[in-house]
C-alpha positions as CSV (number, residue, x, y, z in Angstrom):
1,X,-41.8,24.0,5.6
2,X,-39.3,25.9,3.4
3,X,-35.7,25.1,3.8
4,X,-34.8,28.6,5.0
5,X,-37.4,28.4,7.7
6,X,-36.2,24.9,8.8
7,X,-32.6,26.3,9.1
8,X,-33.8,29.2,11.2
9,X,-36.0,27.0,13.5
10,X,-33.2,24.5,14.1
11,X,-30.0,26.6,13.8
12,X,-29.2,26.6,17.6
13,X,-29.2,22.8,17.5
14,X,-27.3,22.7,14.3
15,X,-24.6,24.8,15.8
16,X,-24.3,22.7,18.9
17,X,-24.0,19.5,16.9
18,X,-21.4,21.1,14.7
19,X,-19.5,22.2,17.9
20,X,-19.7,18.7,19.3
21,X,-17.6,17.5,16.4
22,X,-15.2,20.4,16.5
23,X,-14.5,19.8,20.2
24,X,-13.1,16.4,19.3
25,X,-9.4,17.0,18.2
26,X,-9.5,14.4,15.4
27,X,-5.9,15.1,14.2
28,X,-5.1,12.0,12.1
29,X,-1.3,12.7,11.8
30,X,-0.7,12.6,15.5
31,X,-0.7,9.3,17.3
32,X,-1.8,10.9,20.6
33,X,-5.2,11.6,19.0
34,X,-5.9,7.9,18.0
35,X,-8.7,7.7,20.6
36,X,-10.2,11.0,19.4
37,X,-10.5,9.6,15.9
38,X,-12.7,6.8,17.2
39,X,-14.7,9.3,19.3
40,X,-15.3,11.5,16.3
41,X,-16.4,8.6,14.1
42,X,-18.8,7.5,16.8
43,X,-20.2,11.0,17.1
44,X,-20.8,11.1,13.3
45,X,-22.6,7.8,13.5
46,X,-25.0,9.3,16.1
47,X,-25.6,12.5,14.1
48,X,-26.3,10.5,10.9
49,X,-28.9,8.4,12.7
50,X,-30.5,11.5,14.2
51,X,-30.6,13.2,10.8
52,X,-32.6,10.3,9.4
53,X,-30.4,7.5,8.3
54,X,-32.1,4.1,8.8
55,X,-28.7,2.5,9.3
56,X,-25.2,3.8,10.4
57,X,-22.1,2.1,11.6
58,X,-18.5,2.6,12.4
59,X,-16.5,0.3,10.2
60,X,-12.9,-0.7,10.8
61,X,-10.0,-0.3,8.3
62,X,-6.3,-0.8,8.3
63,X,-6.1,2.7,9.7
64,X,-8.7,5.0,11.2
65,X,-12.3,3.8,11.0
66,X,-14.9,4.7,8.4
67,X,-18.4,5.9,9.1
68,X,-21.1,4.5,6.9
69,X,-24.7,5.7,6.8
70,X,-27.7,4.7,4.7
71,X,-31.1,5.9,3.8
72,X,-33.5,4.2,1.4
73,X,-36.6,5.7,0.0
74,X,-39.7,3.9,1.1
75,X,-42.5,4.6,-1.4
76,X,-45.2,2.5,-3.0
77,X,-45.2,4.9,-6.0
78,X,-41.5,4.4,-6.9
79,X,-39.5,1.4,-8.0
80,X,-35.9,0.7,-7.3
81,X,-35.0,1.3,-10.9
82,X,-36.1,5.0,-11.0
83,X,-34.7,6.0,-7.6
84,X,-31.2,7.4,-7.9
85,X,-28.6,6.7,-5.3
86,X,-26.3,9.4,-4.1
87,X,-23.0,8.6,-2.2
88,X,-21.9,11.4,0.0
89,X,-18.2,11.5,0.9
90,X,-16.5,13.6,3.6
91,X,-13.7,13.3,6.1
92,X,-13.7,13.8,9.8
93,X,-10.0,14.2,10.4
94,X,-8.4,17.6,10.6
95,X,-5.0,19.2,10.5
96,X,-3.1,20.0,13.7
97,X,-4.0,23.4,15.3
98,X,-0.3,24.4,15.8
99,X,1.0,27.1,16.1
100,X,-1.5,27.7,18.9
101,X,-0.2,31.2,19.7
102,X,-1.4,32.5,16.4
103,X,-5.1,31.6,17.1
104,X,-7.3,34.4,18.4
105,X,-9.5,31.9,20.2
106,X,-9.3,28.3,21.3
107,X,-9.1,26.2,18.1
108,X,-11.1,23.4,19.7
109,X,-13.9,25.6,21.0
110,X,-16.0,27.2,18.3
111,X,-16.2,31.0,18.5
112,X,-18.5,33.2,16.4
113,X,-17.4,36.7,15.5
114,X,-18.2,38.9,12.5
115,X,-20.5,36.4,10.9
116,X,-17.9,33.6,11.0
117,X,-17.4,30.5,13.0
118,X,-13.7,30.1,14.0
119,X,-12.2,26.7,14.9
120,X,-10.1,23.9,13.5
121,X,-12.3,22.0,11.1
122,X,-14.8,24.9,10.8
123,X,-14.6,24.5,7.1
124,X,-12.3,21.5,6.3
125,X,-14.2,19.3,6.6
126,X,-16.6,19.3,9.6
127,X,-18.4,22.5,8.5
128,X,-18.9,21.4,4.9
129,X,-19.9,17.8,6.0
130,X,-22.5,19.4,8.3
131,X,-23.9,21.2,5.2
132,X,-24.5,17.8,3.7
133,X,-25.9,16.3,6.9
134,X,-28.4,19.1,7.5
135,X,-29.6,19.3,3.9
136,X,-30.2,15.5,4.1
137,X,-32.0,15.9,7.5
138,X,-34.4,18.6,6.1
139,X,-35.4,16.5,3.2
140,X,-36.0,13.4,5.2
141,X,-37.8,15.1,8.1
142,X,-40.1,17.0,5.7
143,X,-40.8,13.9,3.6
144,X,-39.1,15.4,0.5
145,X,-36.2,13.0,0.0
146,X,-36.7,11.1,-3.3
147,X,-33.1,9.8,-3.6
148,X,-31.4,6.9,-1.8
149,X,-28.5,8.3,0.1
150,X,-25.3,6.6,1.4
151,X,-22.6,8.4,3.5
152,X,-19.0,7.4,3.7
153,X,-16.8,9.5,6.0
154,X,-13.1,8.7,6.4
155,X,-10.6,9.7,9.1
156,X,-7.4,9.8,7.0
157,X,-7.9,12.4,4.2
158,X,-5.3,14.8,5.8
159,X,-2.6,12.1,5.6
160,X,-3.3,11.0,2.1
161,X,-6.2,8.5,2.6
162,X,-3.9,5.4,2.8
163,X,-6.8,3.1,3.7
164,X,-9.4,4.4,1.3
165,X,-8.7,2.5,-1.9
166,X,-8.6,-0.8,-0.2
167,X,-11.8,0.0,1.7
168,X,-13.8,1.0,-1.3
169,X,-12.4,-2.0,-3.3
170,X,-13.6,-4.3,-0.5
171,X,-17.0,-2.7,-0.3
172,X,-17.9,-1.9,-3.9
173,X,-21.4,-3.4,-3.6
174,X,-22.1,-1.5,-0.4
175,X,-21.0,1.8,-2.0
176,X,-22.7,1.3,-5.3
177,X,-24.3,4.5,-6.4
178,X,-25.3,6.7,-9.4
179,X,-23.3,9.8,-8.4
180,X,-20.9,10.8,-5.6
181,X,-21.4,14.2,-3.9
182,X,-18.5,15.9,-2.1
183,X,-18.3,19.2,-0.2
184,X,-14.6,19.6,0.4
185,X,-13.7,22.3,-2.1
186,X,-14.1,26.0,-2.5
187,X,-15.9,28.6,-4.5
188,X,-14.3,31.5,-6.4
189,X,-15.9,34.0,-4.0
190,X,-18.9,34.6,-1.8
191,X,-20.6,36.5,-4.5
192,X,-19.2,34.3,-7.3
193,X,-20.5,30.8,-6.7
194,X,-18.7,28.0,-8.6
195,X,-18.6,24.3,-9.0
196,X,-15.2,22.6,-9.2
197,X,-15.2,20.6,-12.4
198,X,-11.6,19.5,-12.6
199,X,-8.6,18.6,-10.5
200,X,-5.1,18.1,-11.7
201,X,-3.2,14.8,-11.1
202,X,0.3,14.6,-9.8
203,X,3.6,12.8,-10.5
204,X,6.6,13.3,-8.2
205,X,10.3,12.2,-8.4
206,X,13.6,12.5,-6.6
207,X,16.7,12.7,-8.8
208,X,20.2,11.9,-7.7
209,X,23.3,12.7,-9.9
210,X,26.6,11.1,-9.0
211,X,30.0,12.2,-10.2
212,X,33.4,11.4,-8.7
213,X,33.9,9.3,-5.7
214,X,34.4,12.4,-3.5
215,X,34.2,16.2,-3.6
216,X,37.0,17.5,-5.8
217,X,39.1,20.6,-5.6
218,X,37.8,22.9,-8.3
219,X,41.2,24.2,-9.1
220,X,42.7,20.8,-9.7
221,X,39.6,19.2,-11.5
222,X,37.4,22.1,-12.7
223,X,37.1,22.0,-16.5
224,X,38.2,18.4,-16.7
225,X,35.5,16.6,-14.7
226,X,31.8,17.1,-15.1
227,X,30.2,18.8,-12.1
228,X,27.0,16.8,-11.0
229,X,25.3,20.1,-10.0
230,X,26.0,21.6,-13.4
231,X,24.8,18.4,-15.1
232,X,21.6,18.3,-13.1
233,X,20.8,22.0,-13.9
234,X,21.5,21.4,-17.6
235,X,19.1,18.4,-17.7
236,X,16.3,20.1,-15.8
237,X,16.6,23.2,-18.0
238,X,15.6,21.1,-21.0
239,X,12.3,19.9,-19.5
240,X,10.4,23.0,-20.4
241,X,10.9,24.9,-23.6
242,X,10.7,28.7,-24.2
243,X,7.0,28.4,-25.0
244,X,6.3,26.7,-21.7
245,X,5.8,23.3,-23.3
246,X,7.0,20.2,-21.5
247,X,9.5,18.3,-23.7
248,X,9.0,14.8,-22.3
249,X,8.3,12.5,-25.4
250,X,4.6,11.7,-25.8
251,X,3.7,13.9,-22.7
252,X,0.8,15.5,-24.4
253,X,-0.5,12.5,-26.3
254,X,-3.6,12.1,-24.0
255,X,-4.1,15.7,-23.0
256,X,-7.6,16.8,-24.1
257,X,-8.3,20.3,-25.3
258,X,-10.3,22.5,-23.0
259,X,-13.9,22.6,-24.3
260,X,-14.9,26.0,-25.7
261,X,-17.8,26.2,-23.2
262,X,-15.4,25.9,-20.3
263,X,-13.0,28.4,-21.8
264,X,-15.9,30.9,-22.0
265,X,-16.8,30.2,-18.3
266,X,-13.1,30.6,-17.3
267,X,-13.0,33.9,-19.1
268,X,-16.0,35.1,-16.9
269,X,-14.1,34.5,-13.7
270,X,-13.2,37.8,-12.0
271,X,-9.4,38.0,-12.3
272,X,-7.0,40.9,-12.2
273,X,-3.7,39.8,-13.5
274,X,-1.9,42.9,-12.3
275,X,-3.2,42.4,-8.8
276,X,-2.2,38.7,-9.1
277,X,1.4,39.7,-9.9
278,X,1.5,42.3,-7.2
279,X,0.2,39.9,-4.6
280,X,3.1,37.5,-5.1
281,X,5.6,40.2,-6.0
282,X,6.5,39.1,-9.5
283,X,7.1,41.2,-12.6
284,X,5.4,38.9,-15.1
285,X,3.6,35.6,-15.4
286,X,5.0,32.7,-17.5
287,X,3.3,29.6,-18.9
288,X,2.3,27.6,-21.9
289,X,1.9,29.7,-24.9
290,X,-1.7,30.2,-26.1
291,X,-3.4,29.9,-22.7
292,X,-4.5,32.4,-20.0
293,X,-3.1,32.4,-16.5
294,X,-6.3,30.8,-15.1
295,X,-6.2,28.1,-17.8
296,X,-2.5,27.4,-17.2
297,X,-2.9,26.9,-13.5
298,X,-6.0,24.6,-13.7
299,X,-6.6,23.0,-17.1
300,X,-3.0,22.5,-18.4
301,X,-0.1,20.3,-17.1
302,X,3.0,21.8,-15.5
303,X,6.5,20.9,-14.5
304,X,8.3,22.3,-11.4
305,X,11.5,21.8,-9.6
306,X,10.4,21.7,-5.9
307,X,13.8,21.5,-4.4
308,X,17.5,21.3,-5.5
309,X,20.7,20.8,-3.5
310,X,24.3,19.7,-3.6
311,X,27.8,20.9,-2.7
312,X,28.7,23.4,-0.2
313,X,26.0,25.9,1.0
314,X,27.5,26.9,4.4
315,X,29.0,30.2,5.4
316,X,31.9,31.6,3.4
317,X,33.3,29.8,0.3
318,X,34.6,26.3,-0.4
319,X,35.9,25.7,-3.9
320,X,34.7,22.1,-4.7
321,X,33.1,20.1,-7.4
322,X,30.4,18.2,-5.5
323,X,30.3,14.4,-5.7
324,X,26.5,14.4,-5.8
325,X,23.5,16.6,-6.7
326,X,19.8,16.1,-5.9
327,X,16.5,17.5,-6.9
328,X,12.8,16.9,-6.2
329,X,10.6,17.6,-9.1
330,X,6.9,17.2,-9.9
331,X,4.3,17.4,-12.7
332,X,0.7,18.5,-12.3
333,X,-1.2,16.4,-14.8
334,X,-4.6,16.8,-16.4
335,X,-7.5,14.3,-17.0
336,X,-6.6,11.3,-19.2
337,X,-2.9,11.5,-18.4
338,X,-1.9,8.4,-16.5
339,X,0.5,9.3,-13.7
340,X,2.3,6.0,-13.9
341,X,2.8,6.3,-17.7
342,X,4.1,9.9,-17.2
343,X,6.3,8.8,-14.3
344,X,8.0,6.1,-16.5
345,X,8.3,8.5,-19.4
346,X,10.1,11.0,-17.3
347,X,12.5,8.5,-15.9
348,X,13.4,7.3,-19.4
349,X,13.7,10.9,-20.7
350,X,16.1,12.0,-17.9
351,X,18.4,9.1,-18.7
352,X,18.5,10.2,-22.3
353,X,19.5,13.7,-21.2
354,X,22.2,12.6,-18.8
355,X,25.8,13.0,-20.0
356,X,28.0,9.9,-19.9
357,X,30.3,11.7,-17.4
358,X,27.7,11.3,-14.5
359,X,25.4,8.5,-13.2
360,X,21.7,9.3,-12.7
361,X,19.1,7.7,-10.5
362,X,15.5,8.7,-10.7
363,X,13.1,7.5,-7.9
364,X,9.3,7.9,-8.5
365,X,7.8,8.9,-5.1
366,X,4.1,9.3,-5.4
367,X,1.3,10.3,-7.8
368,X,-2.4,10.4,-8.6
369,X,-4.8,10.8,-11.5
370,X,-6.5,14.0,-12.5
371,X,-10.3,14.4,-12.8
372,X,-12.8,16.2,-14.9
373,X,-16.5,16.2,-14.5
374,X,-18.6,16.9,-17.7
375,X,-20.8,19.9,-17.3
376,X,-23.7,18.4,-19.3
377,X,-24.5,15.4,-17.1
378,X,-27.8,15.4,-15.1
379,X,-26.1,15.5,-11.7
380,X,-24.0,18.6,-12.7
381,X,-27.1,20.3,-14.0
382,X,-28.9,19.6,-10.6
383,X,-25.9,21.0,-8.7
384,X,-25.9,24.1,-10.9
385,X,-29.6,24.6,-10.2
386,X,-29.0,24.2,-6.5
387,X,-26.3,26.9,-6.4
388,X,-28.5,29.2,-8.6
389,X,-31.5,28.9,-6.2
390,X,-29.3,29.4,-3.1
391,X,-27.0,32.1,-4.3
392,X,-29.2,33.9,-6.8
393,X,-26.9,33.4,-9.8
394,X,-25.7,30.6,-12.0
395,X,-22.4,29.1,-10.7
396,X,-19.3,29.1,-12.9
397,X,-17.6,25.9,-13.8
398,X,-14.1,26.1,-12.5
399,X,-11.2,23.6,-12.7
400,X,-8.7,23.7,-9.8
401,X,-5.0,23.3,-10.1
402,X,-4.5,21.2,-7.0
403,X,-5.0,17.4,-6.6
404,X,-7.4,15.2,-4.7
405,X,-6.4,11.7,-5.7
406,X,-9.3,10.1,-3.9
407,X,-11.7,11.6,-6.5
408,X,-10.1,9.7,-9.3
409,X,-9.9,6.6,-7.1
410,X,-13.7,6.7,-6.8
411,X,-14.1,6.9,-10.5
412,X,-11.6,4.1,-11.2
413,X,-12.9,1.7,-8.6
414,X,-16.6,2.5,-8.5
415,X,-17.0,3.7,-12.0
416,X,-19.0,6.8,-10.8
417,X,-18.5,10.5,-11.4
418,X,-18.2,13.0,-8.5
419,X,-19.9,16.3,-8.2
420,X,-17.7,18.7,-6.1
421,X,-20.2,21.0,-4.4
422,X,-17.8,22.9,-2.2
423,X,-18.6,26.0,-0.2
424,X,-15.2,27.1,1.1
425,X,-13.7,30.5,0.6
426,X,-10.0,31.5,0.3
427,X,-10.4,33.6,3.5
428,X,-11.5,30.6,5.5
429,X,-7.8,29.8,5.9
430,X,-8.1,26.0,6.0
431,X,-5.0,24.3,7.5
432,X,-3.9,27.6,9.0
433,X,-4.5,29.3,12.4
434,X,-7.9,31.0,12.7
435,X,-9.7,28.7,10.2
436,X,-13.2,29.8,9.8
437,X,-16.5,29.3,8.0
438,X,-18.7,32.1,6.7
439,X,-22.1,31.4,8.3
440,X,-24.1,33.0,5.5
441,X,-22.4,30.8,2.9
442,X,-22.9,27.8,5.3
443,X,-26.7,28.4,5.4
444,X,-26.8,28.9,1.6
445,X,-24.8,25.7,1.2
446,X,-27.6,23.7,3.0
447,X,-30.1,25.3,0.7
448,X,-28.0,24.4,-2.4
449,X,-27.5,20.8,-1.5
450,X,-31.2,20.3,-0.6
451,X,-32.2,21.7,-4.0
452,X,-29.6,19.5,-5.7
453,X,-31.4,16.4,-4.4
454,X,-34.8,17.5,-5.5
455,X,-33.5,18.5,-9.0
456,X,-31.5,15.3,-9.3
457,X,-34.5,13.1,-8.4
458,X,-36.4,14.7,-11.2
459,X,-33.9,13.5,-13.8
460,X,-34.8,9.9,-13.1
């Protein structure tokens, strides 16, 4: 049976199984939903077994449980050596639904209107995880699966995956695979399929600048004592030069150039810079000299002041030299840049910029590695073929400017690359009221993933 016919025949059941997950409010950041996290994990275990896994279990962790499922090809014609193993990662936790008054329908009861399914988790990540589960089910039930498949679903992605690294380190043999497959990202557009090939890393700090032992009268001390807010602004202004380059010593030492093939693909992405500026109400863009806007916000590193405060900010005026000033700052990093090395380099650099008239403390807060997937490896080519067969056109390779630290964790701990076959759209409004999933894209996603498996098996 063709995959499209299988989807049509079983779609009512697919929808009800999807709904059974959505109806469980698996909100990981709220303690009141602790029991719901377990219920959702158990429900995924049932669905994986029904889809064709020979084994599935709910496994404990320091936080919310993991769901593990496994399918192994049983064939007299194949040997273990030439059967590839795919590890599918997804998460079953979701963001809170609040503010509830902005939803047009109950966030915990799926509602279909205008070709979309509306609910919390419709896309992120219950809808996309169902794409994986149903593509797998079709291939197993129709006797077409020629890959070993492992599933690992976590319940803490929306709170930073605090238990994931320890779990995968403890279960490296269990999770051993040739490639990792993830559907938790987005496409450029419904009619512009794309595969996410890169994610930026992150380094984040808080800076404290101390001056005098108290706020000082600006008339008595202004011009004679260094103002900590002035000092902080002067230091931060030196981090990025007029060409948009970050001035931290050795910052670019490990930054790799963008391959020409990728630059050509980025240039094909539909992008109207005037509309972009209009949408966010700015007069002009700014960034590193020599790169386009789409390259700057996805393939190149950046530095930003995320917050800055100090002194008097209440109503009216108060003429003081503040005793303290603070800022929160961050860098988006690219592949090969180590966030811990960059973090220390920034701390050292800030201290060299600080005048002797103030004391500076820099506290690293958190960070993560960037990730790039080569577009010439067999698994990427298989994903590319899957998208092309499902959507009718070759997908573009597109790096994203955000960060998913778990992807680099997989590579560092398991030594395996990840293919990011995401089917979200910007209008799906993940994390927001009225989150939704385009059902036509959802169906095509099932087709794309099933074709990926068949193409990938042919490479071994």
